[in-house]
C-alpha positions in Angstrom: 0.0 0.0 0.0 1.2 3.5 -0.8 2.0 5.9 2.0 -0.1 8.6 0.3 -2.7 8.4 -2.4 -2.6 10.9 -5.3 -5.2 13.3 -4.0 -3.3 13.6 -0.7 -0.1 14.8 -2.3 0.3 18.5 -1.9 2.6 21.0 -0.2 -0.2 22.1 2.1 -0.2 18.7 3.8 2.2 18.7 6.8 3.0 15.0 6.9 3.6 14.9 3.1 6.1 17.8 3.3 8.0 16.3 6.3 8.2 12.8 4.7 9.1 14.3 1.3 12.0 16.1 2.9 13.4 13.0 4.7 11.0 12.4 7.7 12.8 14.6 10.2 11.9 18.2 10.8 13.6 20.7 13.1 11.8 23.2 15.3 12.9 26.2 17.3 9.7 27.7 18.5 7.5 25.5 20.6 4.3 27.2 19.4 5.0 26.1 15.9 5.8 22.6 17.1 2.5 22.6 19.1 0.6 23.7 16.0 2.1 21.0 13.9 1.6 18.3 16.6 -2.1 19.3 16.9 -2.5 19.0 13.1 -0.9 15.6 13.2 -3.2 14.5 16.1 -6.3 15.7 14.2 -5.1 13.6 11.2 -4.9 10.4 13.1 -1.3 10.3 14.3 -0.2 8.8 17.6 2.3 11.2 19.3 5.1 10.1 21.6 7.0 13.0 23.2 10.4 12.8 24.9 12.1 15.4 27.1 15.6 14.8 25.8 17.2 17.3 28.2 16.7 14.6 30.8 19.0 12.2 28.7 22.3 12.8 30.5 23.7 9.5 29.4 23.2 6.9 26.7 21.6 4.6 29.3 18.9 7.2 30.1 18.3 7.5 26.3 17.8 3.8 26.0 15.6 3.5 29.1 13.3 6.3 27.9 13.0 4.9 24.4 12.4 1.3 25.7 9.7 2.4 28.0 7.8 4.9 25.8 8.1 2.8 22.6 7.4 -0.5 24.3 10.5 -2.2 23.1 10.8 -5.9 24.1 12.4 -7.1 27.3 15.4 -8.3 25.3 16.2 -4.8 24.0 20.0 -4.5 24.4 20.3 -0.9 25.5 22.8 0.0 22.8 22.7 1.7 19.4 22.7 -1.5 17.4 19.7 -2.8 19.3 18.0 0.6 18.8 18.6 0.3 15.1 17.0 -3.2 15.0 14.0 -2.3 17.2 13.2 0.9 15.3 12.4 -1.3 12.3 11.5 -4.7 13.7 9.7 -3.8 17.0 8.4 -0.3 16.6 4.6 -0.3 16.2 3.6 2.3 13.6 -0.1 2.3 13.0 -1.3 1.4 9.5 -3.7 4.3 9.6 -2.5 7.8 10.6 1.0 7.1 11.7 3.4 7.7 14.5 5.2 10.9 15.5 8.3 11.0 17.8 8.8 14.4 19.3 12.3 15.1 20.7 12.1 18.2 22.8 15.2 20.2 23.7 17.5 18.0 21.6 20.3 20.5 21.8 20.5 19.8 25.6 21.0 16.1 24.8 23.8 17.0 22.3 25.6 19.1 24.9 25.3 16.2 27.5 26.5 13.7 24.9 29.8 12.4 26.3 30.8 10.7 23.0 30.9 14.0 21.2 34.6 14.5 20.4 36.5 16.2 17.6 36.5 13.3 15.3 33.5 11.3 16.5 30.0 11.3 15.5 27.8 12.2 18.5 25.4 9.7 19.9 22.7 12.3 19.3 23.4 12.4 15.6 23.7 8.6 15.4 20.2 8.3 17.0 18.8 10.7 14.4 20.5 8.7 11.6 18.8 5.5 13.0 15.5 7.3 13.2 15.8 8.5 9.6 16.5 4.9 8.4 13.4 3.8 10.3 11.3 6.4 8.6 12.2 5.0 5.2 11.8 1.4 6.4 8.3 2.0 7.6 7.4 4.0 4.4 8.4 1.0 2.4 5.7 -0.9 4.3 3.1 1.8 3.7 3.4 3.3 7.2 4.1 6.9 8.3 6.7 7.6 10.9 7.7 11.3 11.5 10.4 12.7 13.7 10.1 16.2 15.1 13.2 17.6 16.7 12.8 20.7 18.9 16.0 22.7 19.7 16.6 25.9 21.6 19.6 26.5 19.4 18.6 28.2 16.1 22.0 27.2 14.5 21.6 23.5 15.1 22.6 21.4 12.1 23.1 17.8 11.4 24.9 16.1 8.6 23.1 13.7 6.3 20.7 11.6 8.3 20.0 8.3 6.7 21.5 9.9 3.6 19.2 13.0 3.8 19.8 16.3 5.6 17.4 17.3 8.4 15.5 20.4 7.3 13.9 23.2 9.3 10.1 23.2 9.2 8.6 25.3 6.5 7.7 28.3 8.8 11.3 28.5 10.2 13.2 27.5 7.1 14.4 31.0 6.5 17.2 32.2 8.8 15.2 35.4 9.5 12.4 33.4 10.9 14.8 31.9 13.5 16.1 35.4 14.4 19.4 35.0 12.5 
């Protein structure tokens, strides 16, 4: 089954634009994030929010994801296990879809102890895993969206799952983020 049918495809549809642009959207202002989350709820999406500022270690990240996403008891609490569970064990509804909201992600990046000069941060690896999961579920006709809120208007990530993360359409221009 297709993720969208022909009459759903247009740039006015929030889920279409986020998935078209790679499945991960960045947000600065919480009021815009709240508007978009409300639109997604009204359109049948299940919303799971995380306060990532509380993730002060990789263990806390895994504990939070395991609990909120109902990963199985055998979940290995490591990035390889996360990669597997995001495709094999994550329940994405066939109608509507699933939205993961990562609030204050810049705080998690700052707390990320793996972040060194030549290393990819855990925070970026997690988003890369999520981006691959977005594509995996789309291939099965399911919609998974990742909304990343940051208090840092300059936050950037490299290619995630081969695609860059883009600012949402209302904050895409630098001037709309106060830059």
